[in-house]
The first five atom37 places (N, CA, C, CB, O) and aatype in JSON, in Angstrom:
{
  "aatype": [12, 2, 11, 1, 11, 19, 6, 3, 18, 10, 11, 16, 9, 18, 12, 10, 8, 5, 16, 11, 7, 9, 0, 1, 7, 0, 3, 9, 0, 3, 11, 13, 7, 19, 11, 1, 15, 16, 19, 15, 19, 7, 10, 3, 6, 10, 4, 1, 3, 7, 13, 9, 6, 11, 10, 14, 3, 8, 15, 19, 9, 10, 16, 15, 11, 7, 10, 6, 9, 0, 5, 0, 11, 15, 6, 1, 4, 1, 11, 10, 18, 6, 12, 10, 9, 6, 10, 11, 9, 4, 6, 6, 16, 0, 6, 11, 3, 0, 3, 6, 9, 6, 2, 0, 19, 15, 9, 6, 15, 18, 4, 0, 10, 10, 1, 12, 13, 3, 6, 17, 11, 11, 0, 5, 7, 8, 3, 6, 7, 5],
  "atom_mask": [
    [1, 1, 1, 1, 1],
    [1, 1, 1, 1, 1],
    [1, 1, 1, 1, 1],
    [1, 1, 1, 1, 1],
    [1, 1, 1, 1, 1],
    [1, 1, 1, 1, 1],
    [1, 1, 1, 1, 1],
    [1, 1, 1, 1, 1],
    [1, 1, 1, 1, 1],
    [1, 1, 1, 1, 1],
    [1, 1, 1, 1, 1],
    [1, 1, 1, 1, 1],
    [1, 1, 1, 1, 1],
    [1, 1, 1, 1, 1],
    [1, 1, 1, 1, 1],
    [1, 1, 1, 1, 1],
    [1, 1, 1, 1, 1],
    [1, 1, 1, 1, 1],
    [1, 1, 1, 1, 1],
    [1, 1, 1, 1, 1],
    [1, 1, 1, 0, 1],
    [1, 1, 1, 1, 1],
    [1, 1, 1, 1, 1],
    [1, 1, 1, 1, 1],
    [1, 1, 1, 0, 1],
    [1, 1, 1, 1, 1],
    [1, 1, 1, 1, 1],
    [1, 1, 1, 1, 1],
    [1, 1, 1, 1, 1],
    [1, 1, 1, 1, 1],
    [1, 1, 1, 1, 1],
    [1, 1, 1, 1, 1],
    [1, 1, 1, 0, 1],
    [1, 1, 1, 1, 1],
    [1, 1, 1, 1, 1],
    [1, 1, 1, 1, 1],
    [1, 1, 1, 1, 1],
    [1, 1, 1, 1, 1],
    [1, 1, 1, 1, 1],
    [1, 1, 1, 1, 1],
    [1, 1, 1, 1, 1],
    [1, 1, 1, 0, 1],
    [1, 1, 1, 1, 1],
    [1, 1, 1, 1, 1],
    [1, 1, 1, 1, 1],
    [1, 1, 1, 1, 1],
    [1, 1, 1, 1, 1],
    [1, 1, 1, 1, 1],
    [1, 1, 1, 1, 1],
    [1, 1, 1, 0, 1],
    [1, 1, 1, 1, 1],
    [1, 1, 1, 1, 1],
    [1, 1, 1, 1, 1],
    [1, 1, 1, 1, 1],
    [1, 1, 1, 1, 1],
    [1, 1, 1, 1, 1],
    [1, 1, 1, 1, 1],
    [1, 1, 1, 1, 1],
    [1, 1, 1, 1, 1],
    [1, 1, 1, 1, 1],
    [1, 1, 1, 1, 1],
    [1, 1, 1, 1, 1],
    [1, 1, 1, 1, 1],
    [1, 1, 1, 1, 1],
    [1, 1, 1, 1, 1],
    [1, 1, 1, 0, 1],
    [1, 1, 1, 1, 1],
    [1, 1, 1, 1, 1],
    [1, 1, 1, 1, 1],
    [1, 1, 1, 1, 1],
    [1, 1, 1, 1, 1],
    [1, 1, 1, 1, 1],
    [1, 1, 1, 1, 1],
    [1, 1, 1, 1, 1],
    [1, 1, 1, 1, 1],
    [1, 1, 1, 1, 1],
    [1, 1, 1, 1, 1],
    [1, 1, 1, 1, 1],
    [1, 1, 1, 1, 1],
    [1, 1, 1, 1, 1],
    [1, 1, 1, 1, 1],
    [1, 1, 1, 1, 1],
    [1, 1, 1, 1, 1],
    [1, 1, 1, 1, 1],
    [1, 1, 1, 1, 1],
    [1, 1, 1, 1, 1],
    [1, 1, 1, 1, 1],
    [1, 1, 1, 1, 1],
    [1, 1, 1, 1, 1],
    [1, 1, 1, 1, 1],
    [1, 1, 1, 1, 1],
    [1, 1, 1, 1, 1],
    [1, 1, 1, 1, 1],
    [1, 1, 1, 1, 1],
    [1, 1, 1, 1, 1],
    [1, 1, 1, 1, 1],
    [1, 1, 1, 1, 1],
    [1, 1, 1, 1, 1],
    [1, 1, 1, 1, 1],
    [1, 1, 1, 1, 1],
    [1, 1, 1, 1, 1],
    [1, 1, 1, 1, 1],
    [1, 1, 1, 1, 1],
    [1, 1, 1, 1, 1],
    [1, 1, 1, 1, 1],
    [1, 1, 1, 1, 1],
    [1, 1, 1, 1, 1],
    [1, 1, 1, 1, 1],
    [1, 1, 1, 1, 1],
    [1, 1, 1, 1, 1],
    [1, 1, 1, 1, 1],
    [1, 1, 1, 1, 1],
    [1, 1, 1, 1, 1],
    [1, 1, 1, 1, 1],
    [1, 1, 1, 1, 1],
    [1, 1, 1, 1, 1],
    [1, 1, 1, 1, 1],
    [1, 1, 1, 1, 1],
    [1, 1, 1, 1, 1],
    [1, 1, 1, 1, 1],
    [1, 1, 1, 1, 1],
    [1, 1, 1, 1, 1],
    [1, 1, 1, 1, 1],
    [1, 1, 1, 1, 1],
    [1, 1, 1, 0, 1],
    [1, 1, 1, 1, 1],
    [1, 1, 1, 1, 1],
    [1, 1, 1, 1, 1],
    [1, 1, 1, 0, 1],
    [1, 1, 1, 1, 1]
  ],
  "atom_positions": [
    [[38.75, 45.41, -8.58], [37.79, 44.38, -8.97], [37.92, 43.23, -7.97], [38.04, 43.9, -10.46], [39.03, 42.8, -7.65]],
    [[36.78, 42.73, -7.49], [36.84, 41.63, -6.53], [37.14, 40.3, -7.22], [35.52, 41.54, -5.75], [37.04, 40.18, -8.45]],
    [[37.49, 39.32, -6.41], [37.92, 38.01, -6.94], [36.85, 37.37, -7.83], [38.27, 37.07, -5.79], [37.16, 36.84, -8.9]],
    [[35.61, 37.43, -7.39], [34.52, 36.81, -8.16], [34.4, 37.45, -9.54], [33.19, 36.94, -7.41], [34.25, 36.76, -10.55]],
    [[34.47, 38.77, -9.58], [34.35, 39.49, -10.85], [35.52, 39.16, -11.77], [34.27, 41.02, -10.61], [35.34, 38.96, -12.97]],
    [[36.73, 39.11, -11.2], [37.91, 38.73, -11.99], [37.69, 37.36, -12.61], [39.19, 38.74, -11.11], [37.89, 37.18, -13.81]],
    [[37.27, 36.39, -11.78], [37.05, 35.03, -12.28], [35.96, 34.99, -13.33], [36.69, 34.1, -11.13], [36.07, 34.27, -14.32]],
    [[34.9, 35.76, -13.13], [33.81, 35.79, -14.11], [34.29, 36.35, -15.46], [32.63, 36.64, -13.58], [33.95, 35.82, -16.52]],
    [[35.07, 37.42, -15.41], [35.63, 37.98, -16.64], [36.53, 36.95, -17.33], [36.43, 39.27, -16.34], [36.41, 36.72, -18.54]],
    [[37.42, 36.33, -16.56], [38.37, 35.38, -17.15], [37.64, 34.19, -17.76], [39.37, 34.91, -16.1], [37.99, 33.74, -18.85]],
    [[36.63, 33.68, -17.05], [35.86, 32.55, -17.58], [35.13, 32.95, -18.85], [34.86, 32.02, -16.52], [35.08, 32.18, -19.81]],
    [[34.56, 34.14, -18.87], [33.85, 34.62, -20.05], [34.79, 34.75, -21.24], [33.17, 35.97, -19.76], [34.45, 34.35, -22.36]],
    [[35.97, 35.31, -21.02], [36.96, 35.41, -22.09], [37.34, 34.02, -22.59], [38.23, 36.18, -21.6], [37.42, 33.79, -23.8]],
    [[37.56, 33.11, -21.66], [37.91, 31.73, -22.01], [36.81, 31.08, -22.85], [38.16, 30.9, -20.74], [37.09, 30.47, -23.88]],
    [[35.56, 31.23, -22.42], [34.43, 30.62, -23.12], [34.23, 31.26, -24.5], [33.14, 30.75, -22.29], [33.9, 30.56, -25.46]],
    [[34.42, 32.55, -24.61], [34.31, 33.21, -25.92], [35.37, 32.67, -26.88], [34.45, 34.73, -25.77], [35.09, 32.45, -28.05]],
    [[36.57, 32.48, -26.38], [37.62, 31.9, -27.24], [37.26, 30.48, -27.65], [38.98, 31.91, -26.52], [37.53, 30.06, -28.78]],
    [[36.64, 29.73, -26.73], [36.25, 28.35, -27.04], [35.14, 28.3, -28.08], [35.81, 27.64, -25.77], [35.14, 27.44, -28.96]],
    [[34.19, 29.23, -27.98], [33.01, 29.17, -28.85], [33.12, 30.01, -30.12], [31.81, 29.62, -28.08], [32.63, 29.62, -31.17]],
    [[33.79, 31.18, -30.02], [33.85, 32.09, -31.16], [35.25, 32.24, -31.74], [33.34, 33.44, -30.75], [35.43, 32.78, -32.83]],
    [[36.24, 31.77, -30.99], [37.62, 31.9, -31.44], [38.25, 33.25, -31.13], [0.0, 0.0, 0.0], [39.42, 33.48, -31.44]],
    [[37.48, 34.14, -30.53], [37.96, 35.49, -30.23], [37.12, 36.07, -29.09], [37.89, 36.42, -31.49], [35.95, 35.72, -28.92]],
    [[37.74, 36.94, -28.3], [37.01, 37.63, -27.23], [37.24, 39.13, -27.39], [37.48, 37.14, -25.81], [38.38, 39.6, -27.4]],
    [[36.16, 39.85, -27.5], [36.21, 41.31, -27.62], [35.37, 41.93, -26.51], [35.7, 41.79, -29.02], [34.46, 41.29, -25.96]],
    [[35.69, 43.16, -26.19], [34.97, 43.86, -25.13], [33.47, 43.9, -25.36], [0.0, 0.0, 0.0], [32.69, 43.78, -24.41]],
    [[33.05, 44.08, -26.61], [31.62, 44.15, -26.92], [30.92, 42.84, -26.58], [31.41, 44.48, -28.41], [29.8, 42.85, -26.06]],
    [[31.58, 41.71, -26.87], [30.98, 40.41, -26.55], [30.88, 40.21, -25.04], [31.81, 39.27, -27.17], [29.89, 39.66, -24.54]],
    [[31.9, 40.66, -24.33], [31.89, 40.54, -22.87], [30.79, 41.42, -22.29], [33.28, 40.93, -22.28], [30.08, 41.0, -21.38]],
    [[30.65, 42.63, -22.81], [29.6, 43.54, -22.35], [28.22, 42.92, -22.59], [29.7, 44.9, -23.08], [27.35, 42.99, -21.72]],
    [[28.02, 42.32, -23.76], [26.75, 41.66, -24.06], [26.48, 40.53, -23.07], [26.75, 41.11, -25.5], [25.36, 40.38, -22.58]],
    [[27.49, 39.74, -22.78], [27.34, 38.61, -21.86], [26.93, 39.07, -20.47], [28.65, 37.8, -21.78], [26.07, 38.46, -19.84]],
    [[27.55, 40.16, -20.0], [27.26, 40.66, -18.65], [26.09, 41.64, -18.61], [28.48, 41.33, -18.1], [25.6, 41.96, -17.53]],
    [[25.65, 42.11, -19.77], [24.56, 43.07, -19.8], [24.96, 44.43, -19.25], [0.0, 0.0, 0.0], [24.17, 45.1, -18.58]],
    [[26.2, 44.83, -19.54], [26.7, 46.13, -19.08], [27.22, 46.93, -20.28], [27.82, 45.94, -18.02], [27.31, 46.42, -21.39]],
    [[27.55, 48.19, -20.02], [28.09, 49.05, -21.08], [29.52, 48.64, -21.43], [28.05, 50.53, -20.64], [30.25, 48.1, -20.6]],
    [[29.89, 48.9, -22.66], [31.25, 48.6, -23.11], [32.29, 49.35, -22.3], [31.41, 48.93, -24.6], [33.38, 48.85, -22.06]],
    [[31.94, 50.56, -21.88], [32.89, 51.36, -21.09], [33.19, 50.69, -19.75], [32.35, 52.78, -20.86], [34.31, 50.76, -19.26]],
    [[32.18, 50.05, -19.17], [32.38, 49.31, -17.92], [33.35, 48.16, -18.13], [31.03, 48.79, -17.38], [34.25, 47.94, -17.33]],
    [[33.15, 47.44, -19.22], [34.03, 46.32, -19.55], [35.43, 46.81, -19.84], [33.48, 45.53, -20.75], [36.41, 46.17, -19.46]],
    [[35.54, 47.94, -20.52], [36.86, 48.5, -20.84], [37.67, 48.77, -19.58], [36.7, 49.79, -21.65], [38.87, 48.48, -19.53]],
    [[37.03, 49.32, -18.57], [37.7, 49.57, -17.29], [38.14, 48.24, -16.67], [36.76, 50.34, -16.32], [39.26, 48.13, -16.17]],
    [[37.26, 47.25, -16.69], [37.59, 45.94, -16.15], [38.74, 45.28, -16.89], [0.0, 0.0, 0.0], [39.63, 44.7, -16.27]],
    [[38.73, 45.38, -18.21], [39.81, 44.79, -19.01], [41.14, 45.49, -18.75], [39.46, 44.85, -20.5], [42.19, 44.85, -18.72]],
    [[41.1, 46.81, -18.57], [42.32, 47.54, -18.23], [42.92, 47.0, -16.93], [42.04, 49.05, -18.11], [44.13, 46.82, -16.82]],
    [[42.06, 46.77, -15.95], [42.52, 46.24, -14.67], [43.08, 44.83, -14.81], [41.37, 46.25, -13.65], [44.12, 44.51, -14.24]],
    [[42.39, 43.98, -15.57], [42.88, 42.62, -15.79], [44.23, 42.62, -16.51], [41.85, 41.8, -16.6], [45.1, 41.8, -16.22]],
    [[44.38, 43.53, -17.44], [45.65, 43.66, -18.17], [46.76, 44.12, -17.22], [45.5, 44.66, -19.36], [47.85, 43.55, -17.21]],
    [[46.47, 45.13, -16.44], [47.43, 45.65, -15.47], [47.88, 44.58, -14.48], [46.83, 46.84, -14.73], [49.04, 44.54, -14.07]],
    [[46.94, 43.7, -14.09], [47.24, 42.65, -13.1], [47.82, 41.39, -13.72], [45.98, 42.3, -12.34], [48.09, 40.41, -13.02]],
    [[48.01, 41.4, -15.04], [48.68, 40.29, -15.71], [47.81, 39.09, -16.05], [0.0, 0.0, 0.0], [48.34, 38.0, -16.29]],
    [[46.48, 39.27, -16.08], [45.57, 38.17, -16.41], [45.28, 38.07, -17.9], [44.28, 38.34, -15.65], [45.0, 36.98, -18.41]],
    [[45.35, 39.2, -18.6], [45.04, 39.23, -20.04], [46.04, 40.11, -20.77], [43.6, 39.74, -20.28], [46.79, 40.88, -20.16]],
    [[46.03, 39.98, -22.08], [46.75, 40.91, -22.96], [45.75, 41.46, -23.96], [47.96, 40.2, -23.69], [44.89, 40.74, -24.46]],
    [[45.87, 42.74, -24.24], [45.03, 43.37, -25.26], [45.79, 43.34, -26.57], [44.66, 44.84, -24.87], [46.98, 43.64, -26.63]],
    [[45.09, 42.97, -27.63], [45.7, 42.88, -28.96], [45.32, 44.09, -29.8], [45.28, 41.58, -29.66], [44.33, 44.76, -29.51]],
    [[46.1, 44.38, -30.85], [45.81, 45.55, -31.71], [44.42, 45.54, -32.34], [46.85, 45.64, -32.8], [43.87, 46.6, -32.64]],
    [[43.84, 44.35, -32.55], [42.51, 44.28, -33.17], [41.38, 44.46, -32.14], [42.33, 42.94, -33.88], [40.21, 44.21, -32.44]],
    [[41.74, 44.9, -30.93], [40.79, 45.17, -29.85], [40.24, 43.9, -29.2], [39.65, 46.0, -30.36], [39.29, 43.97, -28.41]],
    [[40.82, 42.77, -29.52], [40.44, 41.54, -28.83], [41.37, 41.36, -27.63], [40.5, 40.3, -29.79], [42.36, 42.08, -27.48]],
    [[41.04, 40.4, -26.79], [41.88, 40.1, -25.63], [42.17, 38.61, -25.58], [41.19, 40.56, -24.31], [41.37, 37.79, -26.04]],
    [[43.33, 38.28, -25.04], [43.69, 36.88, -24.82], [44.12, 36.73, -23.37], [44.83, 36.42, -25.8], [44.57, 37.68, -22.73]],
    [[43.96, 35.52, -22.87], [44.37, 35.23, -21.5], [45.87, 34.97, -21.46], [43.6, 34.02, -20.95], [46.43, 34.33, -22.35]],
    [[46.51, 35.45, -20.41], [47.89, 35.07, -20.15], [47.85, 33.69, -19.51], [48.63, 36.13, -19.23], [46.77, 33.17, -19.22]],
    [[49.0, 33.08, -19.27], [49.01, 31.77, -18.61], [48.38, 31.88, -17.22], [50.45, 31.22, -18.5], [47.7, 30.96, -16.77]],
    [[48.61, 32.99, -16.54], [48.01, 33.24, -15.23], [46.48, 33.29, -15.32], [48.55, 34.56, -14.63], [45.78, 32.67, -14.53]],
    [[45.97, 34.03, -16.3], [44.53, 34.13, -16.49], [43.92, 32.84, -16.96], [0.0, 0.0, 0.0], [42.82, 32.47, -16.54]],
    [[44.62, 32.13, -17.84], [44.13, 30.86, -18.38], [43.97, 29.82, -17.28], [45.07, 30.34, -19.46], [42.99, 29.08, -17.25]],
    [[44.93, 29.76, -16.38], [44.86, 28.79, -15.28], [43.61, 29.01, -14.43], [46.11, 28.89, -14.4], [42.91, 28.05, -14.09]],
    [[43.33, 30.24, -14.11], [42.15, 30.57, -13.3], [40.87, 30.27, -14.09], [42.17, 32.05, -12.87], [39.94, 29.68, -13.55]],
    [[40.83, 30.67, -15.34], [39.64, 30.46, -16.18], [39.34, 28.98, -16.36], [39.82, 31.13, -17.54], [38.18, 28.57, -16.28]],
    [[40.37, 28.19, -16.61], [40.16, 26.75, -16.8], [39.67, 26.09, -15.52], [41.45, 26.08, -17.27], [38.78, 25.24, -15.56]],
    [[40.24, 26.48, -14.38], [39.81, 25.89, -13.11], [38.35, 26.25, -12.82], [40.72, 26.39, -11.96], [37.57, 25.39, -12.41]],
    [[37.99, 27.5, -13.03], [36.6, 27.92, -12.8], [35.66, 27.21, -13.76], [36.46, 29.46, -12.95], [34.58, 26.76, -13.36]],
    [[36.05, 27.11, -15.01], [35.21, 26.43, -16.01], [35.01, 24.96, -15.65], [35.83, 26.55, -17.4], [33.92, 24.42, -15.8]],
    [[36.07, 24.33, -15.19], [35.98, 22.91, -14.81], [35.06, 22.73, -13.61], [37.38, 22.36, -14.49], [34.27, 21.79, -13.57]],
    [[35.16, 23.61, -12.62], [34.26, 23.51, -11.46], [32.81, 23.69, -11.91], [34.63, 24.57, -10.39], [31.93, 22.95, -11.47]],
    [[32.55, 24.67, -12.77], [31.19, 24.89, -13.28], [30.7, 23.68, -14.07], [31.14, 26.15, -14.16], [29.54, 23.29, -13.95]],
    [[31.58, 23.09, -14.88], [31.2, 21.92, -15.67], [30.81, 20.75, -14.77], [32.36, 21.5, -16.6], [29.81, 20.08, -15.02]],
    [[31.59, 20.52, -13.72], [31.29, 19.43, -12.79], [29.97, 19.68, -12.07], [32.42, 19.26, -11.76], [29.15, 18.77, -11.92]],
    [[29.75, 20.9, -11.63], [28.49, 21.23, -10.95], [27.32, 21.07, -11.91], [28.54, 22.65, -10.39], [26.26, 20.58, -11.51]],
    [[27.49, 21.49, -13.15], [26.46, 21.33, -14.17], [26.13, 19.84, -14.34], [26.92, 21.95, -15.52], [24.96, 19.47, -14.37]],
    [[27.15, 19.01, -14.44], [26.93, 17.56, -14.59], [26.17, 17.0, -13.4], [28.27, 16.83, -14.74], [25.29, 16.15, -13.56]],
    [[26.5, 17.47, -12.2], [25.77, 17.02, -11.01], [24.3, 17.37, -11.12], [26.38, 17.64, -9.73], [23.43, 16.53, -10.86]],
    [[24.02, 18.6, -11.49], [22.63, 19.05, -11.58], [21.87, 18.31, -12.68], [22.58, 20.55, -11.84], [20.7, 17.97, -12.5]],
    [[22.51, 18.05, -13.8], [21.87, 17.29, -14.87], [21.56, 15.87, -14.38], [22.78, 17.23, -16.14], [20.48, 15.34, -14.64]],
    [[22.5, 15.28, -13.67], [22.3, 13.93, -13.11], [21.11, 13.92, -12.14], [23.57, 13.45, -12.39], [20.44, 12.9, -11.99]],
    [[20.87, 15.05, -11.5], [19.75, 15.18, -10.57], [18.46, 15.59, -11.27], [20.09, 16.19, -9.48], [17.47, 15.94, -10.63]],
    [[18.48, 15.54, -12.61], [17.3, 15.8, -13.46], [16.87, 17.26, -13.49], [16.15, 14.96, -12.98], [15.69, 17.56, -13.67]],
    [[17.82, 18.16, -13.31], [17.54, 19.58, -13.47], [17.65, 19.9, -14.96], [18.54, 20.47, -12.61], [18.54, 19.4, -15.63]],
    [[16.75, 20.73, -15.48], [16.79, 21.05, -16.91], [18.1, 21.78, -17.23], [15.57, 21.93, -17.31], [18.69, 22.43, -16.38]],
    [[18.53, 21.64, -18.48], [19.84, 22.17, -18.9], [20.0, 23.66, -18.65], [20.06, 21.88, -20.36], [21.03, 24.1, -18.14]],
    [[18.99, 24.44, -19.0], [19.08, 25.89, -18.84], [19.26, 26.28, -17.37], [17.83, 26.57, -19.42], [20.11, 27.1, -17.04]],
    [[18.45, 25.67, -16.51], [18.55, 25.95, -15.08], [19.87, 25.44, -14.52], [17.37, 25.32, -14.32], [20.51, 26.11, -13.71]],
    [[20.28, 24.25, -14.95], [21.53, 23.66, -14.46], [22.72, 24.55, -14.81], [21.73, 22.26, -15.06], [23.62, 24.72, -13.99]],
    [[22.72, 25.11, -16.01], [23.84, 25.98, -16.41], [23.89, 27.23, -15.55], [23.71, 26.36, -17.9], [24.96, 27.62, -15.07]],
    [[22.75, 27.86, -15.36], [22.68, 29.08, -14.55], [23.04, 28.78, -13.09], [21.26, 29.7, -14.62], [23.84, 29.49, -12.48]],
    [[22.46, 27.71, -12.55], [22.69, 27.38, -11.15], [24.12, 26.92, -10.89], [21.74, 26.3, -10.71], [24.68, 27.21, -9.83]],
    [[24.72, 26.22, -11.84], [26.11, 25.78, -11.66], [27.02, 26.99, -11.49], [26.57, 24.92, -12.87], [27.91, 26.97, -10.64]],
    [[26.81, 28.03, -12.29], [27.61, 29.25, -12.14], [27.38, 29.9, -10.78], [27.27, 30.24, -13.26], [28.33, 30.33, -10.12]],
    [[26.13, 29.97, -10.37], [25.81, 30.59, -9.08], [26.39, 29.8, -7.91], [24.29, 30.72, -8.91], [26.95, 30.37, -6.98]],
    [[26.26, 28.48, -7.98], [26.81, 27.63, -6.91], [28.33, 27.78, -6.86], [26.43, 26.14, -7.13], [28.9, 27.94, -5.78]],
    [[28.97, 27.74, -8.03], [30.43, 27.85, -8.07], [30.89, 29.17, -7.45], [30.94, 27.73, -9.51], [31.9, 29.21, -6.75]],
    [[30.16, 30.23, -7.71], [30.51, 31.53, -7.14], [30.26, 31.59, -5.64], [29.73, 32.62, -7.83], [30.92, 32.36, -4.93]],
    [[29.31, 30.8, -5.16], [28.89, 30.91, -3.76], [29.7, 30.06, -2.79], [27.46, 30.55, -3.65], [29.76, 30.38, -1.61]],
    [[30.31, 28.98, -3.27], [30.97, 28.06, -2.34], [32.49, 28.17, -2.41], [30.54, 26.63, -2.63], [33.06, 28.54, -3.44]],
    [[33.12, 27.83, -1.3], [34.58, 27.79, -1.25], [35.08, 26.55, -1.98], [35.09, 27.8, 0.23], [34.3, 25.65, -2.29]],
    [[36.37, 26.52, -2.25], [36.98, 25.34, -2.87], [36.78, 24.13, -1.95], [38.49, 25.57, -3.16], [36.52, 23.02, -2.43]],
    [[36.91, 24.34, -0.66], [36.73, 23.25, 0.3], [35.32, 22.66, 0.19], [36.98, 23.74, 1.75], [35.15, 21.44, 0.14]],
    [[34.31, 23.51, 0.15], [32.93, 23.04, 0.04], [32.69, 22.38, -1.31], [31.95, 24.19, 0.24], [32.0, 21.37, -1.4]],
    [[33.25, 22.96, -2.37], [33.12, 22.37, -3.7], [33.68, 20.94, -3.7], [33.84, 23.23, -4.75], [33.04, 20.03, -4.21]],
    [[34.86, 20.76, -3.14], [35.49, 19.43, -3.11], [34.65, 18.46, -2.3], [36.91, 19.52, -2.52], [34.52, 17.29, -2.66]],
    [[34.07, 18.93, -1.19], [33.2, 18.07, -0.38], [31.95, 17.67, -1.17], [32.8, 18.79, 0.93], [31.53, 16.52, -1.12]],
    [[31.36, 18.62, -1.9], [30.2, 18.3, -2.74], [30.56, 17.28, -3.81], [29.66, 19.58, -3.4], [29.79, 16.36, -4.08]],
    [[31.72, 17.43, -4.4], [32.18, 16.51, -5.43], [32.36, 15.11, -4.87], [33.5, 17.01, -6.04], [31.95, 14.12, -5.48]],
    [[32.97, 15.01, -3.69], [33.14, 13.69, -3.04], [31.78, 13.07, -2.72], [33.98, 13.83, -1.75], [31.57, 11.88, -2.97]],
    [[30.88, 13.86, -2.19], [29.56, 13.36, -1.84], [28.82, 12.88, -3.09], [28.73, 14.44, -1.11], [28.17, 11.84, -3.07]],
    [[28.92, 13.64, -4.16], [28.26, 13.26, -5.4], [28.84, 11.98, -5.97], [28.36, 14.38, -6.43], [28.1, 11.11, -6.45]],
    [[30.17, 11.84, -5.92], [30.81, 10.61, -6.39], [30.33, 9.41, -5.58], [32.34, 10.73, -6.3], [30.09, 8.34, -6.14]],
    [[30.2, 9.58, -4.27], [29.69, 8.49, -3.42], [28.24, 8.17, -3.77], [29.8, 8.88, -1.92], [27.85, 7.0, -3.8]],
    [[27.45, 9.19, -4.03], [26.05, 8.99, -4.41], [25.96, 8.21, -5.72], [25.31, 10.34, -4.53], [25.16, 7.29, -5.86]],
    [[26.82, 8.6, -6.7], [26.81, 7.9, -7.99], [27.19, 6.43, -7.82], [27.78, 8.58, -8.96], [26.59, 5.56, -8.44]],
    [[28.17, 6.16, -6.98], [28.57, 4.77, -6.72], [27.4, 4.0, -6.12], [29.79, 4.7, -5.77], [27.13, 2.86, -6.51]],
    [[26.71, 4.62, -5.18], [25.56, 3.97, -4.53], [24.43, 3.73, -5.52], [25.06, 4.82, -3.36], [23.64, 2.79, -5.36]],
    [[24.34, 4.57, -6.55], [23.31, 4.42, -7.58], [23.7, 3.41, -8.64], [23.03, 5.76, -8.23], [22.89, 3.06, -9.5]],
    [[24.94, 2.92, -8.57], [25.4, 1.93, -9.53], [26.01, 2.52, -10.78], [0.0, 0.0, 0.0], [26.18, 1.81, -11.77]],
    [[26.36, 3.81, -10.76], [27.02, 4.45, -11.91], [28.47, 4.04, -11.94], [26.88, 5.99, -11.85], [29.08, 3.79, -10.9]],
    [[29.03, 3.98, -13.15], [30.45, 3.69, -13.29], [31.26, 4.86, -12.76], [30.81, 3.41, -14.76], [30.8, 6.0, -12.79]],
    [[32.45, 4.57, -12.25], [33.36, 5.59, -11.72], [33.69, 6.66, -12.74], [34.64, 4.94, -11.23], [33.79, 7.84, -12.38]],
    [[33.87, 6.29, -14.0], [34.3, 7.23, -15.03], [33.23, 8.15, -15.55], [0.0, 0.0, 0.0], [33.54, 9.02, -16.37]],
    [[32.0, 8.02, -15.15], [30.93, 8.87, -15.69], [30.86, 10.2, -15.01], [29.6, 8.18, -15.56], [30.01, 11.02, -15.34]]
  ]
}
């Protein structure tokens, strides 16, 4: 599984736990629009690589290794979403585009975008903490 796919799985598991309190293969399959068998193979790989643990009730949880990656990816997506909302992009488009942008840019480019956006906000008269 490539890095992007691993991160997407981990973020999805993280978000399912945040919103539903549990992450199951069926929910992940629904989110990605793929068959459960495809997700099962992916989850086996994530488990083998130490990113998740499978529980007896067929749900999955993130290990500390998986949680760290999922939280970092979620935070980058959240910041990009906030940038797009500030630029008057509708919420639905901003959410979709934030994920796509996060997947497309390196950490270096992401940090540069964040710095540029912070400078733009200062120039617009926004408070530092917003």
